[in-house]
gemmi code that builds the backbone of each chain (N, CA, C; Angstrom):
import gemmi

chains = {
    "A": [
        ("MET", (14.197, -10.224, 2.125), (13.850, -9.024, 1.328), (12.821, -8.177, 2.069)),
        ("GLU", (11.769, -8.869, 2.575), (10.704, -8.182, 3.312), (11.266, -7.592, 4.605)),
        ("ALA", (12.142, -8.356, 5.278), (12.739, -7.878, 6.534), (13.588, -6.641, 6.281)),
        ("ASN", (14.276, -6.617, 5.147), (15.090, -5.441, 4.784), (14.215, -4.215, 4.594)),
        ("LYS", (13.054, -4.431, 3.946), (12.125, -3.316, 3.712), (11.636, -2.758, 5.031)),
        ("VAL", (11.243, -3.662, 5.945), (10.709, -3.230, 7.241), (11.776, -2.495, 8.034)),
        ("SER", (12.989, -3.047, 8.055), (14.049, -2.390, 8.841), (14.412, -1.045, 8.231)),
        ("GLY", (14.330, -0.939, 6.899), (14.576, 0.342, 6.235), (13.525, 1.368, 6.610)),
        ("ALA", (12.269, 0.917, 6.677), (11.176, 1.818, 7.039), (11.311, 2.271, 8.489)),
        ("VAL", (11.665, 1.330, 9.375), (11.838, 1.674, 10.796), (12.976, 2.678, 10.959)),
        ("LYS", (14.063, 2.437, 10.216), (15.211, 3.362, 10.267), (14.780, 4.758, 9.820)),
        ("ALA", (13.959, 4.822, 8.748), (13.496, 6.115, 8.232), (12.668, 6.845, 9.287)),
        ("VAL", (11.809, 6.109, 10.006), (10.956, 6.728, 11.036), (11.817, 7.246, 12.193)),
        ("VAL", (12.780, 6.436, 12.612), (13.659, 6.849, 13.720), (14.448, 8.096, 13.331)),
        ("LEU", (14.971, 8.101, 12.105), (15.740, 9.270, 11.641), (14.848, 10.499, 11.517)),
        ("ALA", (13.600, 10.310, 11.045), (12.655, 11.437, 10.964), (12.402, 11.997, 12.361)),
        ("PHE", (12.255, 11.085, 13.339), (12.052, 11.501, 14.741), (13.236, 12.333, 15.233)),
        ("VAL", (14.439, 11.834, 14.989), (15.649, 12.501, 15.493), (15.859, 13.853, 14.813)),
        ("VAL", (15.776, 13.863, 13.484), (16.006, 15.112, 12.738), (14.909, 16.134, 13.050)),
        ("GLY", (13.644, 15.662, 13.060), (12.538, 16.560, 13.403), (12.683, 17.094, 14.820)),
        ("GLY", (13.128, 16.231, 15.731), (13.354, 16.657, 17.104), (14.440, 17.729, 17.202)),
        ("CYS", (15.505, 17.543, 16.415), (16.597, 18.534, 16.414), (16.113, 19.877, 15.879)),
        ("PHE", (15.338, 19.841, 14.788), (14.779, 21.095, 14.271), (13.892, 21.754, 15.322)),
        ("SER", (13.164, 20.931, 16.089), (12.285, 21.473, 17.125), (13.083, 22.157, 18.227)),
        ("VAL", (14.215, 21.579, 18.597), (15.071, 22.189, 19.624), (15.587, 23.542, 19.145)),
        ("VAL", (16.045, 23.593, 17.892), (16.517, 24.875, 17.331), (15.344, 25.847, 17.242)),
        ("GLY", (14.170, 25.330, 16.854), (12.977, 26.163, 16.797), (12.621, 26.719, 18.172)),
        ("GLN", (12.804, 25.910, 19.207), (12.519, 26.370, 20.576), (13.458, 27.518, 20.957)),
        ("LEU", (14.727, 27.405, 20.559), (15.700, 28.485, 20.801), (15.243, 29.758, 20.091)),
        ("LEU", (14.817, 29.606, 18.826), (14.368, 30.768, 18.051), (13.101, 31.368, 18.654)),
        ("LEU", (12.218, 30.497, 19.164), (10.980, 30.972, 19.805), (11.313, 31.790, 21.050)),
        ("MET", (12.254, 31.283, 21.847), (12.639, 31.990, 23.065), (13.340, 33.305, 22.722)),
        ("ALA", (14.136, 33.302, 21.649), (14.809, 34.538, 21.218), (13.782, 35.562, 20.751)),
        ("SER", (12.777, 35.099, 19.997), (11.715, 36.002, 19.515), (10.946, 36.596, 20.691)),
        ("ALA", (10.644, 35.743, 21.681), (9.903, 36.216, 22.862), (10.731, 37.223, 23.656)),
        ("ALA", (12.042, 36.982, 23.744), (12.924, 37.900, 24.457), (13.003, 39.250, 23.742)),
        ("LEU", (12.966, 39.181, 22.388), (13.074, 40.405, 21.583), (11.791, 41.226, 21.601)),
        ("LEU", (10.656, 40.548, 21.458), (9.383, 41.251, 21.282), (8.525, 41.285, 22.549)),
        ("GLY", (8.930, 40.504, 23.556), (8.064, 40.376, 24.730), (7.185, 39.152, 24.560)),
        ("SER", (7.062, 38.338, 25.597), (6.373, 37.047, 25.474), (4.890, 37.198, 25.152)),
        ("ASP", (4.316, 38.383, 25.440), (2.885, 38.589, 25.175), (2.606, 39.073, 23.761)),
        ("SER", (3.676, 39.388, 23.015), (3.466, 39.951, 21.686), (2.855, 38.922, 20.748)),
        ("ALA", (1.907, 39.392, 19.938), (1.262, 38.508, 18.959), (2.195, 38.185, 17.796)),
        ("LEU", (3.317, 38.893, 17.706), (4.242, 38.691, 16.586), (5.330, 37.653, 16.885)),
        ("VAL", (5.325, 37.110, 18.109), (6.360, 36.128, 18.470), (6.277, 34.908, 17.555)),
        ("GLY", (5.079, 34.392, 17.381), (4.878, 33.218, 16.524), (5.305, 33.473, 15.094)),
        ("PRO", (4.761, 34.540, 14.453), (5.175, 34.854, 13.081), (6.674, 35.061, 12.928)),
        ("LEU", (7.304, 35.775, 13.884), (8.750, 36.009, 13.786), (9.506, 34.686, 13.876)),
        ("THR", (9.051, 33.803, 14.754), (9.706, 32.494, 14.888), (9.635, 31.720, 13.577)),
        ("LEU", (8.462, 31.744, 12.933), (8.306, 31.016, 11.667), (9.218, 31.598, 10.586)),
        ("VAL", (9.332, 32.918, 10.538), (10.222, 33.545, 9.552), (11.675, 33.159, 9.837)),
        ("LEU", (12.046, 33.151, 11.120), (13.419, 32.764, 11.480), (13.692, 31.302, 11.127)),
        ("VAL", (12.690, 30.445, 11.312), (12.838, 29.038, 10.923), (13.013, 28.929, 9.406)),
        ("GLY", (12.268, 29.763, 8.663), (12.435, 29.796, 7.211), (13.845, 30.214, 6.821)),
        ("LEU", (14.369, 31.221, 7.510), (15.741, 31.691, 7.247), (16.761, 30.627, 7.616)),
        ("LEU", (16.458, 29.859, 8.665), (17.322, 28.721, 9.023), (17.397, 27.754, 7.850)),
        ("GLY", (16.242, 27.528, 7.221), (16.212, 26.661, 6.040), (17.111, 27.193, 4.938)),
        ("LEU", (17.059, 28.522, 4.721), (17.923, 29.140, 3.708), (19.387, 28.905, 4.036)),
        ("LEU", (19.762, 29.113, 5.304), (21.164, 28.944, 5.722), (21.626, 27.492, 5.564)),
        ("LEU", (20.724, 26.556, 5.743), (21.081, 25.142, 5.569), (21.086, 24.739, 4.093)),
        ("PHE", (20.256, 25.423, 3.295), (20.123, 25.068, 1.878), (21.340, 25.492, 1.070)),
        ("LEU", (21.872, 26.679, 1.395), (22.955, 27.250, 0.583), (24.193, 26.360, 0.483)),
        ("PRO", (24.697, 25.812, 1.597), (25.867, 24.931, 1.451), (25.504, 23.500, 1.057)),
        ("GLY", (24.207, 23.216, 0.865), (23.768, 21.870, 0.483), (23.486, 20.960, 1.667)),
        ("TRP", (23.510, 21.507, 2.888), (23.314, 20.671, 4.069), (21.867, 20.212, 4.196)),
        ("TYR", (20.905, 21.117, 3.865), (19.494, 20.752, 3.982), (19.172, 19.567, 3.076)),
        ("GLN", (19.742, 19.585, 1.871), (19.465, 18.528, 0.911), (19.977, 17.184, 1.444)),
        ("LYS", (21.167, 17.204, 2.078), (21.739, 15.977, 2.658), (20.880, 15.519, 3.838)),
        ("LEU", (20.430, 16.493, 4.655), (19.575, 16.176, 5.809), (18.267, 15.548, 5.339)),
        ("MET", (17.731, 16.045, 4.206), (16.466, 15.530, 3.700), (16.606, 14.081, 3.263)),
        ("ASN", (17.767, 13.732, 2.694), (17.996, 12.340, 2.291), (18.035, 11.419, 3.503)),
        ("VAL", (18.501, 11.979, 4.629), (18.618, 11.172, 5.852), (17.335, 11.227, 6.680)),
        ("GLY", (16.823, 12.438, 6.865), (15.751, 12.633, 7.851), (14.354, 12.657, 7.306)),
        ("GLY", (14.181, 12.527, 5.988), (12.847, 12.448, 5.396), (11.900, 13.521, 5.887)),
        ("PHE", (10.797, 13.095, 6.484), (9.778, 14.039, 6.916), (10.234, 14.882, 8.095)),
        ("GLY", (11.305, 14.496, 8.760), (11.872, 15.311, 9.829), (12.387, 16.642, 9.319)),
        ("THR", (12.694, 16.711, 8.014), (13.122, 17.979, 7.419), (11.978, 18.674, 6.706)),
        ("ILE", (10.955, 17.924, 6.307), (9.871, 18.504, 5.506), (8.824, 19.169, 6.390)),
        ("MET", (8.547, 18.543, 7.543), (7.448, 19.035, 8.382), (7.685, 20.397, 9.044)),
        ("PRO", (8.909, 20.689, 9.518), (9.129, 22.054, 10.026), (8.932, 23.083, 8.923)),
        ("PHE", (8.631, 24.316, 9.299), (8.295, 25.345, 8.328), (9.390, 25.591, 7.301)),
        ("CYS", (10.632, 25.344, 7.684), (11.734, 25.553, 6.737), (11.601, 24.589, 5.559)),
        ("GLY", (10.875, 23.479, 5.765), (10.680, 22.514, 4.687), (9.969, 23.130, 3.504)),
        ("LEU", (8.983, 23.999, 3.775), (8.238, 24.635, 2.685), (9.127, 25.618, 1.926)),
        ("ALA", (9.931, 26.384, 2.690), (10.840, 27.342, 2.047), (11.849, 26.602, 1.161)),
        ("CYS", (12.408, 25.514, 1.675), (13.403, 24.764, 0.905), (12.763, 24.040, -0.279)),
        ("ALA", (11.507, 23.615, -0.129), (10.803, 23.004, -1.257), (10.632, 24.039, -2.370)),
        ("CYS", (10.310, 25.277, -1.988), (10.207, 26.361, -2.982), (11.563, 26.586, -3.658)),
        ("ALA", (12.644, 26.510, -2.858), (13.987, 26.664, -3.427), (14.260, 25.558, -4.442)),
        ("GLY", (13.863, 24.345, -4.097), (14.040, 23.212, -5.007), (13.275, 23.396, -6.300)),
        ("GLU", (12.032, 23.891, -6.198), (11.225, 24.139, -7.398), (11.883, 25.212, -8.266)),
        ("TYR", (12.418, 26.252, -7.626), (13.113, 27.327, -8.361), (14.281, 26.749, -9.144)),
        ("LEU", (15.092, 25.918, -8.471), (16.273, 25.344, -9.114), (15.889, 24.443, -10.283)),
        ("GLN", (14.841, 23.628, -10.105), (14.403, 22.736, -11.187), (13.938, 23.526, -12.393)),
        ("ALA", (13.206, 24.621, -12.136), (12.655, 25.419, -13.241), (13.750, 26.177, -13.986)),
        ("THR", (14.795, 26.557, -13.276), (15.868, 27.344, -13.919), (17.032, 26.472, -14.362)),
        ("ALA", (16.985, 25.163, -14.065), (18.108, 24.270, -14.368), (18.426, 24.216, -15.852)),
        ("GLU", (17.372, 24.229, -16.672), (17.591, 24.116, -18.120), (17.637, 25.490, -18.777)),
        ("GLY", (18.109, 26.488, -18.064), (18.233, 27.835, -18.628), (16.986, 28.676, -18.508)),
        ("GLY", (16.053, 28.247, -17.659), (14.844, 29.025, -17.441), (15.164, 30.349, -16.759)),
        ("SER", (14.278, 31.337, -16.921), (14.521, 32.664, -16.357), (14.241, 32.674, -14.862)),
        ("VAL", (14.675, 33.761, -14.209), (14.405, 33.945, -12.779), (12.897, 33.988, -12.551)),
        ("GLY", (12.192, 34.652, -13.480), (10.737, 34.743, -13.362), (10.072, 33.379, -13.402)),
        ("LYS", (10.587, 32.505, -14.292), (10.024, 31.149, -14.411), (10.265, 30.378, -13.112)),
        ("GLY", (11.482, 30.553, -12.567), (11.817, 29.885, -11.310), (10.948, 30.382, -10.169)),
        ("ALA", (10.759, 31.690, -10.111), (9.937, 32.266, -9.045), (8.495, 31.777, -9.154)),
        ("TRP", (7.980, 31.701, -10.391), (6.600, 31.247, -10.598), (6.461, 29.778, -10.170)),
        ("ALA", (7.487, 28.958, -10.473), (7.439, 27.546, -10.072), (7.379, 27.430, -8.549)),
        ("ALA", (8.165, 28.282, -7.868), (8.176, 28.266, -6.400), (6.815, 28.683, -5.846)),
        ("PHE", (6.251, 29.752, -6.423), (4.949, 30.228, -5.940), (3.834, 29.242, -6.264)),
        ("LYS", (3.984, 28.518, -7.408), (2.956, 27.525, -7.763), (2.877, 26.438, -6.700)),
        ("LEU", (4.043, 26.006, -6.204), (4.057, 24.991, -5.148), (3.375, 25.521, -3.895)),
        ("LEU", (3.716, 26.777, -3.539), (3.115, 27.377, -2.350), (1.605, 27.488, -2.502)),
        ("ILE", (1.170, 27.951, -3.679), (-0.265, 28.117, -3.925), (-0.968, 26.761, -3.835)),
        ("TYR", (-0.310, 25.710, -4.377), (-0.899, 24.366, -4.343), (-1.054, 23.890, -2.900)),
        ("VAL", (0.054, 23.917, -2.137), (0.026, 23.375, -0.767), (-0.847, 24.234, 0.137)),
        ("ALA", (-0.542, 25.540, 0.184), (-1.301, 26.429, 1.076), (-2.741, 26.595, 0.602)),
        ("GLY", (-2.920, 26.673, -0.725), (-4.257, 26.869, -1.273), (-5.199, 25.726, -0.939)),
        ("VAL", (-4.746, 24.483, -1.194), (-5.607, 23.331, -0.897), (-5.819, 23.220, 0.612)),
        ("GLY", (-4.757, 23.491, 1.397), (-4.886, 23.481, 2.856), (-5.909, 24.492, 3.332)),
        ("ILE", (-5.895, 25.695, 2.723), (-6.858, 26.748, 3.091), (-8.282, 26.314, 2.737)),
        ("VAL", (-8.447, 25.657, 1.593), (-9.787, 25.185, 1.192), (-10.326, 24.194, 2.228)),
        ("PHE", (-9.483, 23.230, 2.633), (-9.900, 22.282, 3.671), (-10.270, 23.016, 4.965)),
        ("ALA", (-9.370, 23.944, 5.374), (-9.594, 24.681, 6.622), (-10.863, 25.513, 6.543)),
        ("LEU", (-11.133, 26.085, 5.358), (-12.352, 26.887, 5.181), (-13.601, 26.023, 5.375)),
        ("CYS", (-13.561, 24.792, 4.816), (-14.699, 23.873, 5.002), (-14.913, 23.591, 6.489)),
        ("PHE", (-13.822, 23.286, 7.206), (-13.945, 23.002, 8.636), (-14.434, 24.246, 9.387)),
        ("ALA", (-13.903, 25.427, 9.003), (-14.278, 26.677, 9.680), (-15.761, 26.962, 9.474)),
        ("LEU", (-16.248, 26.772, 8.241), (-17.665, 27.007, 7.945), (-18.546, 26.062, 8.765)),
        ("ILE", (-18.134, 24.798, 8.817), (-18.908, 23.822, 9.596), (-18.917, 24.236, 11.062)),
        ("TYR", (-17.742, 24.628, 11.587), (-17.639, 24.947, 13.008), (-18.415, 26.220, 13.350)),
        ("VAL", (-18.247, 27.250, 12.495), (-18.871, 28.537, 12.807), (-20.381, 28.500, 12.618)),
        ("PHE", (-20.860, 27.826, 11.545), (-22.285, 27.898, 11.240), (-23.095, 26.679, 11.676)),
        ("ALA", (-22.418, 25.567, 11.987), (-23.170, 24.370, 12.369), (-22.907, 23.961, 13.809)),
        ("VAL", (-21.635, 23.886, 14.192), (-21.299, 23.385, 15.521), (-21.539, 24.442, 16.588)),
        ("THR", (-21.018, 25.653, 16.378), (-21.097, 26.703, 17.406), (-22.533, 27.112, 17.711)),
        ("PRO", (-23.412, 27.367, 16.710), (-24.790, 27.742, 17.040), (-25.531, 26.647, 17.777)),
        ("ALA", (-25.139, 25.370, 17.508), (-25.831, 24.242, 18.126), (-25.458, 24.087, 19.590)),
        ("VAL", (-24.328, 24.660, 19.991), (-23.841, 24.496, 21.375), (-24.630, 25.360, 22.352)),
    ],
    "B": [
        ("MET", (14.186, 21.623, 30.239), (13.056, 20.693, 30.087), (12.234, 21.027, 28.840)),
        ("GLU", (12.120, 22.379, 28.535), (11.351, 22.758, 27.332), (11.985, 22.160, 26.092)),
        ("PHE", (13.326, 22.118, 26.074), (14.016, 21.596, 24.899), (13.781, 20.103, 24.733)),
        ("VAL", (13.765, 19.378, 25.861), (13.506, 17.931, 25.803), (12.101, 17.678, 25.277)),
        ("LEU", (11.133, 18.431, 25.816), (9.740, 18.246, 25.375), (9.574, 18.652, 23.918)),
        ("ALA", (10.236, 19.746, 23.509), (10.168, 20.167, 22.102), (10.719, 19.062, 21.208)),
        ("PHE", (11.847, 18.470, 21.616), (12.466, 17.384, 20.846), (11.498, 16.207, 20.714)),
        ("ILE", (10.882, 15.830, 21.847), (10.001, 14.653, 21.856), (8.738, 14.897, 21.029)),
        ("VAL", (8.077, 16.045, 21.281), (6.821, 16.334, 20.559), (7.095, 16.500, 19.059)),
        ("GLY", (8.104, 17.318, 18.725), (8.442, 17.530, 17.317), (8.870, 16.247, 16.632)),
        ("GLY", (9.701, 15.475, 17.329), (10.167, 14.214, 16.766), (9.024, 13.234, 16.537)),
        ("CYS", (8.102, 13.153, 17.506), (6.967, 12.232, 17.378), (6.083, 12.617, 16.190)),
        ("LEU", (5.835, 13.933, 16.044), (5.000, 14.375, 14.920), (5.658, 14.011, 13.591)),
        ("CYS", (6.964, 14.254, 13.488), (7.669, 13.943, 12.240), (7.703, 12.436, 11.996)),
        ("GLY", (7.931, 11.663, 13.068), (7.957, 10.207, 12.938), (6.613, 9.666, 12.487)),
        ("LEU", (5.545, 10.232, 13.058), (4.187, 9.797, 12.704), (3.904, 10.057, 11.227)),
        ("PHE", (4.248, 11.239, 10.766), (4.005, 11.567, 9.360), (4.911, 10.744, 8.434)),
        ("GLN", (6.120, 10.410, 8.919), (7.004, 9.549, 8.119), (6.360, 8.176, 7.922)),
        ("ILE", (5.726, 7.656, 9.002), (5.032, 6.368, 8.914), (3.919, 6.455, 7.870)),
        ("VAL", (3.110, 7.519, 7.963), (1.992, 7.678, 7.013), (2.521, 7.787, 5.584)),
        ("MET", (3.613, 8.535, 5.404), (4.174, 8.711, 4.054), (4.714, 7.389, 3.514)),
        ("THR", (5.319, 6.586, 4.400), (5.863, 5.287, 3.981), (4.733, 4.349, 3.558)),
        ("ILE", (3.634, 4.358, 4.332), (2.516, 3.439, 4.049), (1.745, 3.888, 2.810)),
        ("THR", (1.437, 5.191, 2.725), (0.576, 5.678, 1.643), (1.343, 5.968, 0.358)),
        ("LYS", (2.678, 6.107, 0.475), (3.535, 6.438, -0.683), (3.132, 7.785, -1.328)),
        ("LEU", (2.490, 8.672, -0.535), (2.152, 9.996, -1.043), (3.425, 10.839, -1.131)),
        ("HIS", (3.397, 11.849, -2.002), (4.537, 12.740, -2.133), (4.490, 13.793, -1.036)),
        ("PRO", (5.650, 14.412, -0.727), (5.676, 15.417, 0.353), (4.645, 16.539, 0.228)),
        ("PRO", (4.408, 17.131, -0.974), (3.387, 18.194, -1.013), (2.015, 17.715, -0.540)),
        ("GLU", (1.625, 16.503, -0.942), (0.326, 15.970, -0.518), (0.317, 15.709, 0.990)),
        ("MET", (1.462, 15.255, 1.520), (1.552, 15.025, 2.966), (1.434, 16.339, 3.724)),
        ("LEU", (2.020, 17.407, 3.172), (1.920, 18.728, 3.809), (0.469, 19.200, 3.821)),
        ("ILE", (-0.243, 18.960, 2.713), (-1.663, 19.337, 2.641), (-2.450, 18.566, 3.700)),
        ("ILE", (-2.165, 17.278, 3.850), (-2.833, 16.468, 4.877), (-2.529, 17.030, 6.260)),
        ("GLY", (-1.279, 17.426, 6.490), (-0.892, 18.029, 7.769), (-1.678, 19.296, 8.057)),
        ("LEU", (-1.803, 20.154, 7.029), (-2.569, 21.398, 7.195), (-4.028, 21.089, 7.506)),
        ("ALA", (-4.599, 20.111, 6.777), (-6.015, 19.767, 6.967), (-6.259, 19.182, 8.360)),
        ("ILE", (-5.362, 18.302, 8.796), (-5.512, 17.700, 10.129), (-5.379, 18.771, 11.206)),
        ("GLY", (-4.414, 19.673, 11.022), (-4.258, 20.767, 11.978), (-5.504, 21.619, 12.064)),
        ("ALA", (-6.101, 21.916, 10.904), (-7.324, 22.719, 10.887), (-8.457, 21.994, 11.604)),
        ("ALA", (-8.579, 20.683, 11.355), (-9.664, 19.910, 11.968), (-9.488, 19.794, 13.479)),
        ("LEU", (-8.230, 19.746, 13.924), (-7.973, 19.528, 15.355), (-8.076, 20.796, 16.192)),
        ("LEU", (-8.024, 21.974, 15.549), (-7.985, 23.215, 16.337), (-9.112, 23.319, 17.355)),
        ("PRO", (-10.384, 23.097, 16.949), (-11.473, 23.268, 17.929), (-11.449, 22.237, 19.063)),
        ("THR", (-10.683, 21.164, 18.899), (-10.684, 20.111, 19.927), (-9.793, 20.465, 21.120)),
        ("GLY", (-8.882, 21.430, 20.930), (-7.962, 21.785, 22.010), (-6.682, 20.957, 22.028)),
        ("ILE", (-6.601, 19.964, 21.126), (-5.407, 19.097, 21.094), (-4.174, 19.897, 20.686)),
        ("LEU", (-4.347, 20.791, 19.693), (-3.197, 21.590, 19.233), (-2.680, 22.483, 20.360)),
        ("ALA", (-3.617, 23.095, 21.091), (-3.217, 23.982, 22.192), (-2.455, 23.192, 23.256)),
        ("TRP", (-2.910, 21.964, 23.540), (-2.235, 21.129, 24.523), (-0.840, 20.746, 24.055)),
        ("LEU", (-0.747, 20.375, 22.765), (0.558, 20.002, 22.194), (1.514, 21.191, 22.217)),
        ("GLU", (0.976, 22.389, 21.943), (1.824, 23.576, 21.933), (2.260, 23.943, 23.353)),
        ("ALA", (1.347, 23.794, 24.317), (1.696, 24.089, 25.712), (2.742, 23.088, 26.214)),
        ("THR", (2.654, 21.845, 25.745), (3.584, 20.801, 26.172), (4.919, 20.891, 25.427)),
        ("GLY", (4.821, 20.971, 24.112), (6.031, 20.837, 23.289), (6.592, 22.128, 22.731)),
        ("GLY", (5.966, 23.251, 23.002), (6.479, 24.540, 22.529), (6.704, 24.558, 21.031)),
        ("ALA", (7.951, 24.832, 20.639), (8.273, 24.912, 19.219), (8.200, 23.548, 18.541)),
        ("GLY", (8.226, 22.465, 19.324), (8.062, 21.137, 18.737), (6.738, 21.003, 18.023)),
        ("MET", (5.790, 21.847, 18.394), (4.493, 21.904, 17.737), (4.392, 23.140, 16.861)),
        ("SER", (4.810, 24.303, 17.383), (4.469, 25.560, 16.714), (5.223, 25.792, 15.405)),
        ("ILE", (6.354, 25.103, 15.179), (7.045, 25.296, 13.902), (6.641, 24.254, 12.864)),
        ("MET", (5.731, 23.363, 13.253), (5.339, 22.283, 12.345), (4.125, 22.675, 11.509)),
        ("VAL", (3.993, 22.009, 10.396), (2.920, 22.282, 9.446), (1.538, 22.045, 10.077)),
        ("LEU", (1.480, 21.126, 11.038), (0.215, 20.834, 11.729), (-0.323, 22.101, 12.402)),
        ("ASP", (0.586, 22.846, 13.053), (0.175, 24.070, 13.725), (-0.214, 25.137, 12.725)),
        ("ALA", (0.435, 25.120, 11.554), (0.068, 26.067, 10.496), (-1.386, 25.830, 10.081)),
        ("GLY", (-1.774, 24.561, 10.022), (-3.173, 24.243, 9.692), (-4.126, 24.814, 10.732)),
        ("GLY", (-3.736, 24.692, 12.007), (-4.551, 25.263, 13.065), (-4.611, 26.785, 12.972)),
        ("ALA", (-3.462, 27.393, 12.617), (-3.417, 28.852, 12.471), (-4.314, 29.313, 11.327)),
        ("ILE", (-4.298, 28.545, 10.214), (-5.176, 28.873, 9.071), (-6.630, 28.802, 9.519)),
        ("MET", (-6.984, 27.730, 10.230), (-8.364, 27.556, 10.700), (-8.775, 28.708, 11.607)),
        ("GLY", (-7.912, 29.051, 12.567), (-8.208, 30.146, 13.494), (-8.391, 31.465, 12.777)),
        ("SER", (-7.507, 31.734, 11.811), (-7.583, 33.016, 11.098), (-8.828, 33.058, 10.205)),
        ("LEU", (-9.213, 31.892, 9.644), (-10.430, 31.854, 8.807), (-11.672, 32.059, 9.670)),
        ("MET", (-11.655, 31.510, 10.884), (-12.797, 31.726, 11.785), (-12.897, 33.206, 12.143)),
        ("SER", (-11.756, 33.864, 12.367), (-11.766, 35.313, 12.621), (-12.290, 36.056, 11.401)),
        ("LEU", (-11.869, 35.605, 10.203), (-12.323, 36.235, 8.960), (-13.836, 36.118, 8.818)),
        ("LEU", (-14.364, 34.936, 9.157), (-15.810, 34.733, 9.053), (-16.576, 35.583, 10.060)),
        ("HIS", (-15.881, 35.989, 11.130), (-16.488, 36.877, 12.115), (-16.187, 38.346, 11.844)),
        ("GLY", (-15.542, 38.608, 10.685), (-15.365, 39.990, 10.262), (-13.994, 40.589, 10.508)),
        ("ASP", (-13.033, 39.775, 10.991), (-11.698, 40.315, 11.244), (-10.688, 39.646, 10.310)),
        ("PRO", (-10.251, 40.358, 9.251), (-9.352, 39.725, 8.276), (-7.867, 39.819, 8.630)),
        ("SER", (-7.524, 40.473, 9.721), (-6.105, 40.804, 9.984), (-5.228, 39.564, 10.155)),
        ("SER", (-5.688, 38.588, 10.911), (-4.816, 37.422, 11.148), (-4.671, 36.577, 9.880)),
        ("PHE", (-5.732, 36.508, 9.052), (-5.630, 35.773, 7.791), (-4.657, 36.485, 6.847)),
        ("ALA", (-4.715, 37.808, 6.825), (-3.794, 38.579, 5.982), (-2.353, 38.365, 6.433)),
        ("MET", (-2.138, 38.318, 7.750), (-0.786, 38.106, 8.258), (-0.286, 36.713, 7.878)),
        ("LEU", (-1.174, 35.731, 7.970), (-0.804, 34.361, 7.622), (-0.399, 34.262, 6.152)),
        ("LEU", (-1.186, 34.894, 5.267), (-0.845, 34.897, 3.839), (0.506, 35.575, 3.626)),
        ("GLY", (0.750, 36.638, 4.391), (2.035, 37.331, 4.301), (3.197, 36.432, 4.700)),
        ("ILE", (2.987, 35.635, 5.749), (4.041, 34.715, 6.195), (4.317, 33.669, 5.126)),
        ("PHE", (3.270, 33.109, 4.531), (3.453, 32.124, 3.458), (4.204, 32.735, 2.276)),
        ("ALA", (3.810, 33.967, 1.900), (4.479, 34.632, 0.778), (5.954, 34.878, 1.095)),
        ("LEU", (6.222, 35.263, 2.347), (7.599, 35.510, 2.770), (8.424, 34.223, 2.721)),
        ("LEU", (7.805, 33.102, 3.110), (8.492, 31.815, 3.044), (8.864, 31.476, 1.603)),
        ("ALA", (7.924, 31.728, 0.686), (8.211, 31.459, -0.725), (9.364, 32.341, -1.210)),
        ("LEU", (9.355, 33.608, -0.788), (10.437, 34.527, -1.184), (11.784, 34.061, -0.629)),
        ("ILE", (11.761, 33.594, 0.626), (12.989, 33.065, 1.228), (13.472, 31.869, 0.402)),
        ("GLY", (12.540, 31.023, -0.013), (12.897, 29.867, -0.838), (13.484, 30.298, -2.183)),
        ("ILE", (12.863, 31.294, -2.805), (13.363, 31.785, -4.104), (14.769, 32.352, -3.936)),
        ("CYS", (14.972, 33.137, -2.869), (16.314, 33.685, -2.600), (17.315, 32.559, -2.373)),
        ("ALA", (16.887, 31.526, -1.638), (17.776, 30.388, -1.382), (18.181, 29.731, -2.699)),
        ("GLY", (17.192, 29.543, -3.579), (17.475, 28.926, -4.875), (18.409, 29.778, -5.722)),
        ("ALA", (18.120, 31.079, -5.773), (18.940, 31.980, -6.587), (20.371, 32.072, -6.063)),
        ("LEU", (20.510, 32.175, -4.739), (21.847, 32.249, -4.143), (22.597, 30.935, -4.326)),
        ("TYR", (21.876, 29.812, -4.221), (22.499, 28.498, -4.407), (23.092, 28.391, -5.807)),
        ("GLN", (22.359, 28.920, -6.800), (22.864, 28.880, -8.180), (24.114, 29.722, -8.346)),
        ("LYS", (24.166, 30.846, -7.621), (25.351, 31.711, -7.706), (26.555, 31.015, -7.053)),
        ("ILE", (26.282, 30.340, -5.914), (27.376, 29.704, -5.175), (27.842, 28.432, -5.869)),
        ("HIS", (26.877, 27.684, -6.450), (27.204, 26.425, -7.128), (26.777, 26.532, -8.582)),
        ("PRO", (27.552, 27.225, -9.435), (27.109, 27.510, -10.804), (26.831, 26.273, -11.634)),
        ("ALA", (27.577, 25.183, -11.344), (27.365, 23.973, -12.135), (26.372, 23.056, -11.464)),
        ("GLY", (25.901, 23.430, -10.211), (25.027, 22.544, -9.443), (23.647, 22.487, -10.022)),
        ("LYS", (22.978, 21.317, -9.880), (21.595, 21.178, -10.318), (20.734, 20.977, -9.083)),
        ("ALA", (19.413, 21.070, -9.253), (18.483, 20.877, -8.146), (18.598, 19.447, -7.636)),
        ("GLU", (18.644, 19.295, -6.316), (18.735, 17.945, -5.724), (17.355, 17.436, -5.311)),
    ],
}
model = gemmi.Model(1)
for chain_id, residues in chains.items():
    chain = gemmi.Chain(chain_id)
    for i, (resn, *xyz) in enumerate(residues, 1):
        res = gemmi.Residue()
        res.name, res.seqid = resn, gemmi.SeqId(i, " ")
        for name, pos in zip(("N", "CA", "C"), xyz):
            atom = gemmi.Atom()
            atom.name, atom.element = name, gemmi.Element(name[0])
            atom.pos, atom.b_iso = gemmi.Position(*pos), 0.0
            res.add_atom(atom)
        chain.add_residue(res)
    model.add_chain(chain)
structure = gemmi.Structure()
structure.add_model(model)
structure.setup_entities()
């Protein structure tokens, strides 16, 4: 029983590695396309790549492929930026599943974003304050 | 070679977080928050820059790098420049909109389908 659990966990990690790696390869293609379009020195290359990765998530979500990939690849599908977009899509669907309005679905999606990004920003703000006002002046 | 390195770096990051999620049994939103926080903490160390130089999109499309981007934009904000923080918020909002569109279109395409 214990051996089954361990082998299941190892399989999950390997699949996360493979799926995450595949998303990274596609992301690299999108990054190179963005750089070719905007010029490699443009400050918008990164943002455009992230938006394109989000759109990739949409394209995978619509036929149900992202959901199947998530069952197989676990965090390999969640960690790339498209994971956040698809998580918002999932929240929208859950909120509207029982006849909820589009507005209710949209609010559920934004609530998830506010929770994840908001708490992340709070942590980052603490680190930024420490770095800017404590570490940097001391150097 | 960039694609191989992107695959390896991106795959390793995802595998590492999968291990943490398996051990801690945290839910994905909490794991994403941890990723953002770790990325923010690592930015001043130069590790994120090294990972991005090595792995390209294997790093830059991951939530860890988003944490570093948040940290960088907040440091700019604290120095009086809000533009990069505003752009970052715009990207997050756009991602949510893409997700909402995905959900709405999915319902149109699969009328009897429920959230998976």
